[in-house]
KOLGU-392149 format. One record per residue (C-alpha): residue number from 1; residue in one letter; x negated, y, z. Coordinates in Angstrom, 3 decimals, m for minus. Each point is the difference from the previous one (the first is absolute). Example, Ala and Ser with C-alpha at 12.3 -4.5 7.8 and 13.67 -1.06 7.14 Angstrom:
ATOM; n; res; xx; yy; zz
ATOM; 1; A; m12.300; m4.500; 7.800
ATOM; 2; S; m1.370; 3.440; m0.660
***
This chain:
ATOM; n; res; xx; yy; zz
ATOM; 1; M; m113.924; 113.405; 143.536
ATOM; 2; A; 1.678; m0.969; 3.139
ATOM; 3; Q; m0.132; m2.473; 3.034
ATOM; 4; V; 2.475; m2.813; m0.029
ATOM; 5; L; 1.150; m1.221; 3.537
ATOM; 6; L; 2.480; m3.536; 0.177
ATOM; 7; N; 1.048; 0.055; 3.619
ATOM; 8; N; 1.800; m3.203; 1.000
ATOM; 9; L; 1.166; m0.458; m3.786
ATOM; 10; S; 2.413; m2.711; m0.595
ATOM; 11; K; 2.208; m1.449; m2.899
ATOM; 12; H; 2.582; m2.925; 0.186
ATOM; 13; F; 1.819; m1.431; m2.838
ATOM; 14; R; 2.845; m1.361; 1.763
ATOM; 15; R; m1.731; m2.772; 2.141
ATOM; 16; V; m3.078; 0.272; m1.633
ATOM; 17; V; m2.727; 1.988; 1.719
ATOM; 18; A; m2.116; 1.386; m2.732
ATOM; 19; V; m2.163; 2.635; 2.173
ATOM; 20; D; 0.027; m0.519; 3.567
ATOM; 21; D; m0.842; 2.949; 2.545
ATOM; 22; L; m3.120; 1.178; m2.341
ATOM; 23; T; m1.843; 2.902; 1.317
ATOM; 24; L; m2.842; 1.474; m2.455
ATOM; 25; D; m1.743; 3.356; m0.198
ATOM; 26; I; m1.362; 0.781; m3.696
ATOM; 27; K; m2.424; 2.868; 0.562
ATOM; 28; D; m0.096; 2.938; m2.375
ATOM; 29; T; m1.768; m0.752; m3.188
ATOM; 30; E; m0.412; m3.759; 1.079
ATOM; 31; F; 0.105; m2.989; m2.647
ATOM; 32; L; 1.810; m2.556; 2.134
ATOM; 33; V; 0.515; m3.504; m1.526
ATOM; 34; L; 3.262; m2.170; 1.149
ATOM; 35; V; m0.914; m3.695; m0.709
ATOM; 36; G; 1.571; m3.200; 1.202
ATOM; 37; P; 1.693; m2.769; m1.614
ATOM; 38; S; 3.057; 0.127; m2.054
ATOM; 39; G; 3.194; 0.691; 1.964
ATOM; 40; C; m2.038; 1.539; 2.986
ATOM; 41; G; 1.680; 3.353; m0.514
ATOM; 42; K; m2.820; 2.153; m1.639
ATOM; 43; T; 2.244; 1.183; m2.889
ATOM; 44; T; 3.116; 0.541; 2.377
ATOM; 45; V; m2.350; 2.543; 1.971
ATOM; 46; L; m0.729; 1.543; m3.025
ATOM; 47; R; 3.601; 0.452; m1.138
ATOM; 48; C; 1.073; 1.400; 3.433
ATOM; 49; I; m2.903; 2.737; m0.302
ATOM; 50; A; 1.397; 0.759; m3.277
ATOM; 51; G; 3.416; 0.236; 0.985
ATOM; 52; L; 1.302; m2.951; m2.458
ATOM; 53; E; 0.721; m1.805; 2.877
ATOM; 54; E; 2.002; 1.110; 3.517
ATOM; 55; A; m2.097; m0.698; 3.100
ATOM; 56; S; 1.822; m2.122; 2.554
ATOM; 57; G; m1.815; 1.502; 2.733
ATOM; 58; G; m2.976; 2.124; 0.961
ATOM; 59; E; m1.317; 3.338; m1.533
ATOM; 60; I; m2.017; 0.972; m3.329
ATOM; 61; Y; m1.844; 3.098; 0.027
ATOM; 62; I; m1.615; 1.572; m2.961
ATOM; 63; G; m2.280; 2.710; 1.172
ATOM; 64; D; 1.805; 1.509; 3.076
ATOM; 65; R; 3.464; m0.528; m1.753
ATOM; 66; L; 2.451; m2.977; 1.222
ATOM; 67; V; 1.143; m1.398; m3.307
ATOM; 68; N; 2.317; m2.557; 0.856
ATOM; 69; D; 2.870; 1.983; m1.267
ATOM; 70; V; m1.723; 1.674; m2.645
ATOM; 71; S; 0.963; m0.871; m3.636
ATOM; 72; P; m3.082; m1.873; m1.981
ATOM; 73; K; m0.378; 2.893; m2.680
ATOM; 74; D; m0.361; 2.399; 2.977
ATOM; 75; R; m2.796; m2.066; 1.857
ATOM; 76; D; m2.900; 1.300; m2.441
ATOM; 77; I; m1.308; m3.556; m0.696
ATOM; 78; A; m0.659; m2.088; m3.032
ATOM; 79; M; 0.429; m3.446; m0.380
ATOM; 80; V; m1.422; m2.514; m2.448
ATOM; 81; F; 2.364; m3.198; m0.360
ATOM; 82; Q; m1.235; m3.587; m0.940
ATOM; 83; N; 2.680; m0.131; m2.595
ATOM; 84; Y; m1.101; 3.128; m1.869
ATOM; 85; A; 3.292; 1.651; 0.056
ATOM; 86; L; m0.294; 2.233; m3.041
ATOM; 87; Y; 2.429; 1.789; m2.083
ATOM; 88; P; 0.467; m2.254; m3.254
ATOM; 89; H; 1.098; 2.774; m2.083
ATOM; 90; M; m3.048; 2.549; 0.720
ATOM; 91; N; m3.485; m0.403; m1.398
ATOM; 92; V; m2.897; m0.305; 2.279
ATOM; 93; N; m0.795; 3.502; 0.055
ATOM; 94; D; 3.593; 0.934; 0.736
ATOM; 95; N; 0.182; m2.603; 3.001
ATOM; 96; M; m2.954; 1.470; 1.539
ATOM; 97; A; 1.012; 3.455; m0.383
ATOM; 98; F; 3.824; m0.579; 1.212
ATOM; 99; G; m0.622; 0.827; 3.647
ATOM; 100; L; m1.952; 3.023; m0.609
ATOM; 101; K; 2.630; 1.473; m2.613
ATOM; 102; L; 2.596; m0.678; 2.818
ATOM; 103; R; m2.125; 2.100; 2.419
ATOM; 104; K; m0.221; 2.636; m2.587
ATOM; 105; L; m3.821; 0.277; m0.010
ATOM; 106; P; m1.261; 2.254; m2.845
ATOM; 107; K; m0.449; m2.028; m3.475
ATOM; 108; P; m3.702; 0.569; m0.095
ATOM; 109; E; m0.342; m1.351; 3.296
ATOM; 110; I; 2.272; m3.252; m0.784
ATOM; 111; K; m2.380; m0.376; m3.067
ATOM; 112; R; m3.024; 0.200; 1.902
ATOM; 113; R; 0.818; m2.432; 2.704
ATOM; 114; V; 1.384; m2.510; m2.654
ATOM; 115; N; m3.112; 0.062; m2.065
ATOM; 116; E; m2.519; m0.345; 2.798
ATOM; 117; T; 2.025; m2.981; 1.387
ATOM; 118; A; 0.354; m1.798; m3.212
ATOM; 119; E; m3.675; 0.362; m0.482
ATOM; 120; M; m0.826; m1.272; 3.151
ATOM; 121; L; 2.288; m3.093; m0.564
ATOM; 122; G; m0.831; m0.477; m3.545
ATOM; 123; L; 3.442; 1.167; m1.381
ATOM; 124; Q; m0.961; 2.572; m2.178
ATOM; 125; E; 0.695; m2.036; m3.187
ATOM; 126; L; 3.313; m0.873; 1.412
ATOM; 127; L; 1.711; 3.076; 0.637
ATOM; 128; A; 2.397; m0.281; m2.852
ATOM; 129; R; 1.054; m3.477; 0.621
ATOM; 130; K; 3.082; m1.322; 1.734
ATOM; 131; P; m0.322; m2.413; 2.810
ATOM; 132; R; 1.409; m2.479; m2.142
ATOM; 133; E; m2.919; 0.064; m2.216
ATOM; 134; L; m2.389; m0.452; 3.072
ATOM; 135; S; m1.507; m2.967; 1.693
ATOM; 136; G; 0.836; m0.896; 3.668
ATOM; 137; G; m3.334; 1.352; 0.859
ATOM; 138; Q; 0.272; 3.365; m2.034
ATOM; 139; R; 3.519; 0.311; 1.326
ATOM; 140; Q; m1.455; m0.367; 3.738
ATOM; 141; R; m2.558; 2.742; m0.911
ATOM; 142; V; 2.581; 2.290; m1.177
ATOM; 143; A; 1.933; m0.178; 3.522
ATOM; 144; L; m3.230; 0.609; 1.627
ATOM; 145; G; m0.522; 2.994; m1.931
ATOM; 146; R; 3.506; 1.263; 0.627
ATOM; 147; A; m0.630; 0.085; 3.938
ATOM; 148; I; m3.650; 1.366; m0.459
ATOM; 149; V; 1.117; 3.312; m2.126
ATOM; 150; R; 2.338; 1.004; 2.967
ATOM; 151; E; m2.862; 0.538; 2.477
ATOM; 152; P; 2.386; m0.593; 2.885
ATOM; 153; K; m0.625; m0.117; 3.908
ATOM; 154; V; 0.172; m3.758; m0.028
ATOM; 155; F; m0.559; m2.608; m2.462
ATOM; 156; L; 1.724; m3.333; 0.487
ATOM; 157; M; m1.206; m2.784; m2.274
ATOM; 158; D; 1.601; m3.494; m0.198
ATOM; 159; E; m2.463; m2.487; m1.324
ATOM; 160; P; m0.844; 2.633; m3.084
ATOM; 161; L; m2.650; m2.326; m1.473
ATOM; 162; S; 1.775; m3.249; 0.026
ATOM; 163; N; 0.626; m0.118; m3.636
ATOM; 164; L; m3.417; 1.065; m1.270
ATOM; 165; D; m2.390; m2.299; m1.487
ATOM; 166; A; m3.015; m0.565; 2.158
ATOM; 167; K; m2.555; 2.146; m1.725
ATOM; 168; L; 2.423; 3.137; m0.231
ATOM; 169; R; 0.974; m0.717; 3.841
ATOM; 170; V; m3.428; 0.455; 1.202
ATOM; 171; Q; m0.327; 3.091; m2.275
ATOM; 172; T; 3.310; 1.608; 1.202
ATOM; 173; R; m0.686; m0.802; 3.696
ATOM; 174; A; m3.163; 1.923; m0.100
ATOM; 175; E; 1.673; 2.831; m1.807
ATOM; 176; L; 2.701; m0.039; 2.791
ATOM; 177; I; m2.685; 0.555; 2.545
ATOM; 178; K; m1.619; 2.635; m1.848
ATOM; 179; L; 3.306; 1.703; m0.391
ATOM; 180; H; 0.644; m0.257; 3.767
ATOM; 181; R; m3.252; 1.430; 0.933
ATOM; 182; R; 0.828; 2.801; m2.518
ATOM; 183; L; 3.417; 0.770; 1.057
ATOM; 184; G; m0.349; m0.956; 3.626
ATOM; 185; I; 4.037; m1.028; m0.252
ATOM; 186; T; 1.160; m2.293; 2.850
ATOM; 187; T; 0.527; m3.356; m1.589
ATOM; 188; I; 1.875; m3.278; 1.102
ATOM; 189; Y; m0.990; m2.918; m2.138
ATOM; 190; V; 1.842; m3.365; 0.053
ATOM; 191; T; m1.942; m3.164; m1.234
ATOM; 192; H; m0.111; m3.724; 0.551
ATOM; 193; D; m3.624; 0.229; m1.635
ATOM; 194; Q; m2.790; m0.036; 2.690
ATOM; 195; M; m2.525; 1.207; m2.393
ATOM; 196; E; 2.067; 3.062; m0.538
ATOM; 197; A; 0.488; 0.497; 3.603
ATOM; 198; M; m3.469; m0.186; 1.162
ATOM; 199; T; m1.464; 2.212; m2.942
ATOM; 200; M; 2.313; 2.625; 0.099
ATOM; 201; G; 1.511; 0.629; 3.228
ATOM; 202; D; m1.429; 2.305; 2.715
ATOM; 203; R; 2.121; m2.332; 2.510
ATOM; 204; I; 1.897; m3.021; m0.567
ATOM; 205; A; 3.339; m0.782; 1.639
ATOM; 206; V; 0.778; m3.770; 0.150
ATOM; 207; L; 3.745; m0.896; 0.173
ATOM; 208; N; 1.485; m3.282; 0.589
ATOM; 209; D; 3.791; m0.697; 0.443
ATOM; 210; G; 0.871; 3.485; 0.337
ATOM; 211; R; m2.524; 0.684; 2.876
ATOM; 212; M; m3.516; 1.676; 0.241
ATOM; 213; Q; m2.486; m2.251; 0.710
ATOM; 214; Q; m3.218; 2.220; m0.278
ATOM; 215; V; m0.792; 3.528; m1.434
ATOM; 216; D; m3.630; 0.641; m0.335
ATOM; 217; T; m3.009; 0.563; m2.388
ATOM; 218; P; m0.587; m2.778; m2.741
ATOM; 219; L; m3.496; m0.765; 1.463
ATOM; 220; E; 1.400; m0.348; 3.888
ATOM; 221; L; 3.021; m2.007; m1.568
ATOM; 222; Y; m2.466; m2.478; m1.294
ATOM; 223; N; m2.288; m0.117; 2.838
ATOM; 224; H; 2.267; 0.289; 2.757
ATOM; 225; P; 3.635; m1.332; m0.691
ATOM; 226; T; 2.225; 0.470; 2.722
ATOM; 227; N; 1.611; m3.408; m0.508
ATOM; 228; V; 0.484; m3.179; m1.751
ATOM; 229; F; 2.015; 1.440; m2.853
ATOM; 230; V; m2.221; 2.912; m0.799
ATOM; 231; A; m3.003; m2.231; m0.016
ATOM; 232; G; 1.650; m2.381; m2.384
ATOM; 233; F; 1.392; 2.667; m2.199
ATOM; 234; I; m2.939; 2.395; m0.357
ATOM; 235; G; m2.986; m1.293; m2.080
ATOM; 236; S; m0.259; m2.040; m3.048
ATOM; 237; P; m0.796; m2.849; 0.279
ATOM; 238; A; 2.015; m0.225; 3.308
ATOM; 239; M; m1.614; m0.700; 3.187
ATOM; 240; N; m0.023; m3.545; 1.177
ATOM; 241; L; 2.263; m0.400; 3.090
ATOM; 242; M; m0.252; m3.175; 1.781
ATOM; 243; G; 1.588; m1.159; 3.377
ATOM; 244; A; m2.718; m0.586; 2.476
ATOM; 245; K; m0.725; m0.286; 4.015
ATOM; 246; L; m2.523; 1.817; 2.198
ATOM; 247; E; m2.306; m2.294; 1.575
ATOM; 248; G; m2.789; 0.564; 2.730
ATOM; 249; M; m3.362; m1.884; m0.368
ATOM; 250; D; m3.105; 0.756; 1.679
ATOM; 251; G; 0.881; 3.540; 1.215
ATOM; 252; E; 1.034; 0.951; m3.792
ATOM; 253; V; 3.383; 0.126; m1.730
ATOM; 254; Y; 0.766; m2.171; m2.955
ATOM; 255; V; 2.640; 0.426; m2.476
ATOM; 256; R; 1.162; m3.685; m0.958
ATOM; 257; T; 2.163; m0.920; m2.959
ATOM; 258; D; m0.990; m3.576; m1.103
ATOM; 259; P; m2.593; m0.572; m1.399
ATOM; 260; L; m1.293; 3.432; 0.472
ATOM; 261; A; m1.579; 0.927; 3.738
ATOM; 262; L; m1.315; 3.554; m0.306
ATOM; 263; R; m1.613; 2.009; 2.646
ATOM; 264; L; 1.595; 3.478; 0.459
ATOM; 265; P; m2.679; 2.956; 0.293
ATOM; 266; A; m0.545; 1.254; 3.500
ATOM; 267; D; 2.349; 3.257; m0.135
ATOM; 268; Y; 3.064; m2.089; m1.583
ATOM; 269; A; m0.555; m2.683; 3.050
ATOM; 270; S; 0.207; 2.703; 2.676
ATOM; 271; K; 3.230; 1.191; m1.391
ATOM; 272; V; 1.672; m3.463; m0.185
ATOM; 273; R; m1.637; m2.038; 2.785
ATOM; 274; D; 3.039; 0.185; 1.945
ATOM; 275; R; 1.853; m1.742; m2.838
ATOM; 276; V; m2.058; m3.287; m0.224
ATOM; 277; G; 1.973; m2.863; m0.360
ATOM; 278; R; 2.527; 1.872; m1.836
ATOM; 279; E; 1.301; 0.013; m3.653
ATOM; 280; V; m1.033; 2.758; m2.260
ATOM; 281; V; 0.123; 0.669; m3.877
ATOM; 282; F; m3.579; 0.468; m1.194
ATOM; 283; G; m0.868; 2.120; m3.132
ATOM; 284; V; m2.845; 0.277; m2.316
ATOM; 285; R; m0.007; 1.811; m3.295
ATOM; 286; P; m1.400; m1.783; m3.118
ATOM; 287; D; m2.751; 2.443; m0.448
ATOM; 288; D; m1.392; m0.686; 3.539
ATOM; 289; I; m0.549; m3.741; m0.986
ATOM; 290; Y; m3.551; m0.730; m1.577
ATOM; 291; D; m1.586; m2.934; m1.674
ATOM; 292; R; m2.731; m0.959; 2.308
ATOM; 293; S; m2.505; m1.123; m2.637
ATOM; 294; L; 0.029; 3.881; m1.374
ATOM; 295; N; m1.626; 1.479; 2.869
ATOM; 296; P; 2.935; 1.734; 1.555
ATOM; 297; P; m0.484; 3.470; 1.718
ATOM; 298; I; 0.853; m1.136; 3.257
ATOM; 299; A; m1.681; m2.527; 2.556
ATOM; 300; V; 0.810; m3.553; m0.504
ATOM; 301; S; 0.497; m2.446; 2.958
ATOM; 302; D; 2.116; m3.225; 0.230
ATOM; 303; T; 2.348; 2.221; 2.037
ATOM; 304; N; 1.243; 2.010; m3.114
ATOM; 305; A; m0.600; m2.358; m2.541
ATOM; 306; A; 2.003; m3.161; m1.565
ATOM; 307; T; 0.217; m2.440; m2.743
ATOM; 308; L; 3.264; 0.336; m2.081
ATOM; 309; A; 1.320; m1.900; m3.062
ATOM; 310; V; 0.183; 2.053; m3.161
ATOM; 311; D; 3.349; m0.317; m1.783
ATOM; 312; V; 0.079; 2.701; m2.797
ATOM; 313; L; m2.382; 2.541; m1.185
ATOM; 314; E; 1.260; 3.239; m1.940
ATOM; 315; P; m3.035; 1.927; m1.683
ATOM; 316; M; 0.773; 3.801; 0.223
ATOM; 317; G; m3.375; 1.445; m1.215
ATOM; 318; S; m2.130; 1.095; 2.882
ATOM; 319; T; 1.574; m2.363; 2.276
ATOM; 320; V; 1.874; m3.248; 0.086
ATOM; 321; H; 3.208; m0.659; 1.832
ATOM; 322; A; m0.356; m3.298; 1.857
ATOM; 323; Y; 2.878; m1.703; 1.455
ATOM; 324; L; m1.078; m2.486; 2.794
ATOM; 325; T; 1.505; m2.400; 2.173
ATOM; 326; A; m0.629; 0.030; 3.790
ATOM; 327; G; 2.006; m3.017; 1.512
ATOM; 328; E; 3.795; 0.995; m0.599
ATOM; 329; H; m1.167; 3.581; m0.693
ATOM; 330; S; m0.712; 1.537; m3.582
ATOM; 331; V; m2.733; 2.826; 0.189
ATOM; 332; T; m0.819; 2.413; m2.564
ATOM; 333; A; m3.587; 1.347; m0.237
ATOM; 334; D; m1.133; 2.811; m2.580
ATOM; 335; L; m3.280; m1.307; m0.715
ATOM; 336; D; m3.094; 1.224; m2.054
ATOM; 337; A; 0.199; m1.097; m3.744
ATOM; 338; E; m3.373; m1.840; 0.908
ATOM; 339; T; 1.648; m2.496; 2.009
ATOM; 340; G; m0.845; m3.616; m0.489
ATOM; 341; A; 3.521; m0.961; 0.899
ATOM; 342; R; 1.798; m2.682; m1.765
ATOM; 343; V; 3.501; m1.430; m0.266
ATOM; 344; G; 0.333; m3.085; 2.238
ATOM; 345; E; m3.660; 0.496; 1.869
ATOM; 346; P; m0.447; 1.339; 3.369
ATOM; 347; L; m1.156; 3.252; 0.537
ATOM; 348; E; m1.723; 1.466; 3.069
ATOM; 349; V; 1.390; 3.609; 0.630
ATOM; 350; V; m0.819; 2.589; 2.947
ATOM; 351; F; 2.620; 1.979; 1.572
ATOM; 352; D; m0.686; 3.655; 0.790
ATOM; 353; M; 1.295; m0.333; 3.818
ATOM; 354; E; m0.576; 3.761; 0.454
ATOM; 355; K; 2.761; 0.933; m2.417
ATOM; 356; T; 2.745; m2.752; 0.929
ATOM; 357; H; 3.230; 0.687; 1.483
ATOM; 358; L; 1.936; m1.458; 2.585
ATOM; 359; F; 3.937; 0.573; 0.710
ATOM; 360; D; 2.463; m1.409; 2.492
ATOM; 361; A; 1.907; m3.069; m1.082
ATOM; 362; E; 3.094; 1.009; 1.349
ATOM; 363; T; 0.148; 3.846; m0.507
ATOM; 364; E; m2.067; m0.040; m3.006
ATOM; 365; E; m1.960; 3.261; 1.164
ATOM; 366; A; m3.729; 0.409; m0.195
ATOM; 367; L; m1.864; m0.884; 3.025
ATOM; 368; V; m3.693; 0.976; m1.544
***
């Protein structure tokens, strides 16, 4: 178990900047998730920590030890790759045990660790098979098991569940959370799956173009995104983001984006009153938009309601994803399954203005 500290880490591939001056403190025993779009640098960060890529600048500490010049085998980390990286000539048992044999652990201890991990991952019946005899999902579980048996100071996981089917992904995700709680090993986990990030991480670090955007708990990221990128990236369906303008009227502050004219709550208005007349980005999450006919859990008035056209409906069981049109804007709403919305017909919706977001139109930083 160890703290991992990245201090002004950078990585360049010729003229391409993959990681740009990144500073991140991963606490001892923490489960930290790195999330971001493809090409944002999250896997490169992981490979630099593992020693598989040489950092172009900055410092990497594992515990109190500076490891920039330490070989990968001496960093006491275990990494799970997205592409399995199994030894094709070894069976499952030997693939999982190989690292332990190199460390000269006693045979009974090796057998115990392999059997416990195989049971956890559902690999008991596969221990005698070679990788070519396994499905893609089974190979990924073996790769995951090979890292787990080592019980290192730090786990590095690069989208380890991406090749599993939906049911097994949920099951293995739960097992990974339980394993982390039991072993308390510092874990850095890379994924593009927001569900994995939100459900697994103690904290989530959001990257874009090699730069850190925000590091916080899942709930804080969801409720208080620091900029437009984080607001649009975290959450499924994504937050609705619309160009708008702040207007003053009868002592109140309204956010206007035709055809919407919505009054801001008093505490919001007090923070942005000096910006009246300026452009902003208005954000509202789909689950903060309600069908007015279903008695929403907020007070309804003409200043937080609007009539929008229904373009598409996606029944999801307990909810319905409704894709609406507001002038030139597309608005997604996560409505109760009892909604009377019909495609091609108008629907009166209510916005929970206490949970909306405003961002500066130029800097894209959060205002409230």
